[in-house]
N, C-alpha and C positions, 0 to 999 in steps of 0.2 A: 345542517349539521353533517360531516361526515364521517362515516363509520372508521374505527379504528383498520390498519392493512393488519390483512388476512381473519378480517371477521365476515361475516355474512354481508355484502352492500346489497344486493339484489336476490330476492327467491324469484322465477321463474314459473308460475302454475300456465302449461298448456294445455283447454281442455276444448272440447266439442260444447258443453253447455256455460257459456262464461257471464250469463246472465243467472245462476242461479248460483256458482260458483262466488261469485259479487257478494251478492246477496249474504249468503252464506257467513263471507269474510266479515260483512258489512254489520251483520246483525250479532256475530259473537262474540267480534275481538271490538267493532268499530270503529273502525278501518273505513275511510274516504276515498272512494276513487275518482281520479280523472283520467281522462282520453290524451293519451300520449300516441300521436301514431304511428311517429317516428320510431317507436319500440314494438313494430310489427303490429301495431295496433291494439297496442294493449291496455289496459284499465291499471293506471299506478296508483298505488299508497302508500306515502312517507310516512313512517313508520316513529315513534318517538323516540328511538336512540339511533334515529338519520338514517337507520338499512329503507329499502324497498323494497313493495313487492308489488310485480305485474300479472296480471293474468289477461290472454288473450286465446284467441281459436287459432287453431291450425294454419301454418301459412300455405303449405299443400298438401293434396289429397295421400300424400305418402309418410307426411308428419302426425306423428302420435302420442296422446294424452302421456303429458310429464311434467316433475314438479324436480326442478334444476336451480341448483344453487350456486352464485355467483362472489367468491370471496376477492374481497378489495386487495390490488395488489400495487406496488410501487414501481415495478418496472414489468412490463407482462411480459416482455419478450425472454427477460431472463428466468422468470417464473414458468415458461412453456418452455422454455431448453431447461429446466430442471427436472419438471415433472416428465419430461421428454426420456432426460439420464434415470429415471425410476420406474422407465415400464411403462406410463400413460402415450397412450396413442391419440394426436391432434384431429380432433374432427373439424374444427375449423381455427386454421389457424392464428388469424386475426383478425378483428373486421372491426372497421372503426363505425361508431353512433353519433354522429356529429352533437354537437353538442354536450354527451353524456360521457363521451369516453371510448377505451378501445375494450373490446374483447376477446377471448378466446374460450372454446372449448374441448374438452377434453375426452377422453375415456379411459377408464382405467377399474378394472373389474367385473367390467360390464355396467359400469353406473357413469352416467355424464354427467359432468360437474364445468362450473366455468368461473374463468377470472373475469376478472376488469380494472380496467385501468383507468383512472379519472382525468379528464383532460386537464394540460397545464397551465 
């Protein structure tokens, strides 16, 4: 199932305690996670509405814990350009994740947000 455009496609949780965080989401919400190495070594659960939640450790010493949402967009370049026109600063302009789609991360008001375009 694919979530509709402009809704949360992926919720990314970066934490130094992946096991405890994963266990909490499993016990509280019943989510079942599987390892997806190509998503930064994340453990990913597919949610009943088609959204996904990934929990992973920081990829480098300077990466701080964060919860980041990625909204699904039909055209990543157009959406990123519009976000910039409205004052957002791109942190990651565009990054392809083979087999999963293409993402961009932007900053607005001190908050990181993501956009996710599914593969064609």
